[in-house]
C-alpha positions in Angstrom: 27.7 39.8 -4.0 28.0 40.0 -0.2 31.3 40.6 1.4 30.6 38.9 4.7 33.6 37.5 6.5 33.5 33.9 7.6 33.5 35.1 11.3 29.9 36.3 10.8 28.6 32.7 10.9 30.1 32.2 14.4 28.5 33.6 17.6 30.4 36.5 19.0 31.0 34.7 22.3 32.5 31.7 20.5 34.7 34.1 18.5 36.2 35.3 21.8 36.8 31.7 23.1 38.3 30.6 19.8 40.6 33.6 19.7 41.7 33.1 23.3 42.4 29.4 22.5 44.5 30.3 19.5 46.5 32.8 21.5 47.2 30.4 24.3 48.1 27.6 21.9 50.4 29.9 20.0 52.2 31.0 23.2 52.5 27.4 24.4 53.8 26.2 21.1 56.4 28.9 21.0 57.4 28.2 24.6 58.0 24.5 23.9 59.9 25.3 20.7 62.0 27.8 22.7 62.8 25.2 25.4 63.8 22.6 22.7 66.0 25.1 20.9 67.7 26.4 24.1 68.7 22.9 25.1 69.9 21.9 21.7 71.6 25.1 20.6 73.2 27.0 23.4 74.4 29.8 21.2 70.8 30.6 20.2 70.3 32.2 23.6 72.6 35.0 22.4 70.4 35.8 19.4 68.6 39.2 19.4 65.3 37.6 20.3 64.0 40.6 22.3 64.2 43.0 19.4 62.5 40.6 17.1 59.7 40.0 19.6 59.3 43.7 20.1 59.1 44.3 16.4 56.5 41.6 15.8 54.3 42.8 18.7 54.7 46.4 17.4 53.5 45.3 13.9 50.6 43.4 15.5 49.6 46.6 17.5 49.7 48.6 14.3 47.5 46.1 12.5 45.0 46.1 15.4 44.9 49.9 15.4 44.4 50.0 11.7 41.6 47.4 11.7 39.9 48.9 14.7 39.9 52.3 12.9 38.3 50.6 9.8 35.6 49.0 12.0 34.7 52.1 13.9 34.5 54.2 10.7 32.0 51.7 9.2 30.1 51.5 12.5 29.8 55.3 12.6 28.6 55.4 9.0 25.9 52.9 9.7 24.6 55.0 12.6 24.6 58.1 10.4 22.7 56.3 7.7 19.9 55.5 10.2 19.5 59.2 11.1 19.7 60.3 7.5 17.1 57.8 6.4 14.7 58.8 9.2 15.1 62.5 8.1 14.5 61.6 4.5 11.4 59.6 5.2 10.1 62.3 7.5 10.7 65.0 4.8 8.8 62.8 2.2 5.9 62.4 4.6 5.7 66.1 5.3 5.7 66.9 1.6 3.1 64.3 1.0 0.8 66.0 3.5 0.7 69.0 1.1 -1.0 66.9 -1.5 -4.7 66.4 -1.9 -6.5 63.1 -1.7 -6.2 60.4 -2.8 -2.5 60.9 -3.5 -1.9 62.1 0.1 -3.4 59.1 1.8 -1.9 56.6 -0.6 1.6 57.9 -0.3 1.5 58.3 3.4 0.2 54.8 3.9 3.1 53.4 1.8 5.6 55.5 3.8 4.3 54.1 7.0 4.6 50.6 5.7 8.1 51.4 4.5 9.1 52.4 8.0 7.6 49.3 9.5 9.5 47.1 7.0 12.8 48.8 7.6 12.4 48.2 11.4 11.4 44.6 10.9 14.5 44.0 8.7 16.8 45.7 11.3 15.4 43.9 14.3 14.9 40.4 12.8 18.0 39.5 10.7 16.4 36.3 9.3 13.7 38.5 7.6 16.2 41.0 6.1 16.1 39.6 2.5 12.2 39.8 2.5 12.4 43.3 4.0 14.8 44.4 1.3 12.6 43.1 -1.4 9.5 44.7 0.1 11.3 48.0 0.6 12.2 48.1 -3.1 8.6 47.2 -4.1 7.3 50.1 -2.0 9.9 52.4 -3.6 8.5 51.5 -7.0 4.9 52.0 -5.9 5.8 55.5 -4.4 7.5 56.5 -7.7 4.5 55.2 -9.6 2.3 57.5 -7.6 4.5 60.4 -8.5 4.6 59.7 -12.2 0.8 59.4 -12.5 0.0 62.7 -10.8 -2.1 65.0 -12.9 -2.0 68.7 -13.4 -3.9 69.2 -10.2 -0.6 68.8 -8.3 1.5 72.0 -8.7 4.9 71.3 -10.3 6.8 72.7 -7.2 5.1 70.2 -4.9 5.8 67.4 -7.3 9.4 68.3 -7.6 9.8 68.6 -3.8 8.3 65.2 -3.3 10.4 63.7 -6.0 13.6 65.0 -4.4 12.5 63.4 -1.1 11.8 60.1 -2.7 15.1 60.1 -4.4 16.8 60.7 -1.1 14.9 57.8 0.4 15.9 55.4 -2.4 19.5 56.6 -2.3 19.8 56.0 1.5 18.3 52.5 1.0 21.2 51.7 -1.4 23.7 53.2 1.0 22.5 51.2 4.0 22.3 48.0 1.9 25.9 48.6 0.8 27.0 49.2 4.3 25.5 45.8 5.4 26.7 43.6 2.5 29.8 45.3 0.9 31.4 47.9 3.2 33.0 45.3 5.5 36.5 44.4 6.7 37.7 42.0 4.0 38.4 38.3 4.9 42.0 38.7 3.7 42.5 41.4 6.4 41.1 39.1 9.0 43.4 36.3 7.8 46.4 38.6 8.0 45.5 39.9 11.4 45.0 36.4 12.9 48.2 35.1 11.2 50.2 38.0 12.6 48.7 37.4 16.1 49.7 33.7 16.0 53.3 34.7 14.9 53.6 37.4 17.6 52.3 35.2 20.4 54.5 32.4 19.2 57.5 34.6 19.3 56.6 35.7 22.8 56.3 32.1 23.9 59.6 31.3 22.2 61.3 34.1 24.1 59.9 32.7 27.4 61.1 29.2 26.4 64.6 30.4 25.7 64.6 32.0 29.2 63.1 28.8 30.6 60.5 30.6 32.6 56.9 31.7 32.0 53.9 33.0 34.0 50.5 31.4 33.7 48.8 34.6 35.0 50.6 36.7 32.4 49.6 34.4 29.6 46.0 34.4 30.7 45.9 38.2 30.9 47.5 38.4 27.5 45.1 36.0 25.9 42.1 37.9 27.5 43.4 41.3 26.3 44.1 40.4 22.7 41.0 38.2 22.4 38.8 41.1 23.8 40.3 43.6 21.2 39.9 41.2 18.3 36.4 40.3 19.3 35.4 43.9 19.7 36.7 44.7 16.2 34.7 41.8 14.8 31.6 42.9 16.7 31.9 46.5 15.4 32.2 45.1 11.9 29.0 43.1 12.2 26.0 45.0 10.9 23.6 42.5 12.6 23.6 40.3 15.7 26.3 42.4 17.4 26.8 43.4 21.0 27.5 47.0 20.0 24.5 47.3 17.7 23.4 50.3 15.7 20.4 51.9 17.5 17.2 52.2 15.4 15.7 54.8 17.7 15.4 57.5 15.1 13.3 55.2 12.9 11.3 54.0 15.9 10.5 57.6 16.9 9.6 58.4 13.3 7.2 55.4 13.1 5.5 56.5 16.3 5.0 60.0 14.9 3.7 58.8 11.6 1.2 56.3 13.1 0.0 59.0 15.6 -0.8 61.4 12.7 -2.8 58.9 10.6 
């Protein structure tokens, strides 16, 4: 089952605008409540509001840092999987070149198609389900080649190729898990946005109690927090993101493999 947060269905630029609107609305609501309370309850001005606002903002900063760390860790893992997969496919191709025909040509042709399919799925998100299915079909075909090899293939060569194919299959599973499962959970997003609303509301409430506010400061605040929240969401998106994972290692591998046909 896929663990894709609901924000994945929203364009990243719209996430920024929605987040900014939520922050501005929270500050404005808090400001109006603060003005009302200040007029109706004079003694409430003496409450330790500054310390409560500071504590809430500190908790929000902690949650932002925590979530940002989760997003960057997953982003770095996806980049590493691309390099590892390119190396694994390259190793399988080199070991296939040690075989005799027709096994050598058949296995290398499947590996070239495998690379093409992986790139197609990475560059065209709408074709990802088909790319996953075709990748798994090619894996089964490659393993079938291996299991049907006769005694003309030395056991060491067969064992080396088997190890490479196992690495290719394992990395497919890891990359698939990184895309569908290893994500920031929706509950964390809900908690983060809820805390942001509370913190911004408290900030507006403090301004309302003091009966003064700055439109420039509110705009800067909304932009800053929206930018951070949007960046975290973008890093967590395995597809259709501004800070995308480069497929250059796979592209270079494809060029080398097609050049050596």
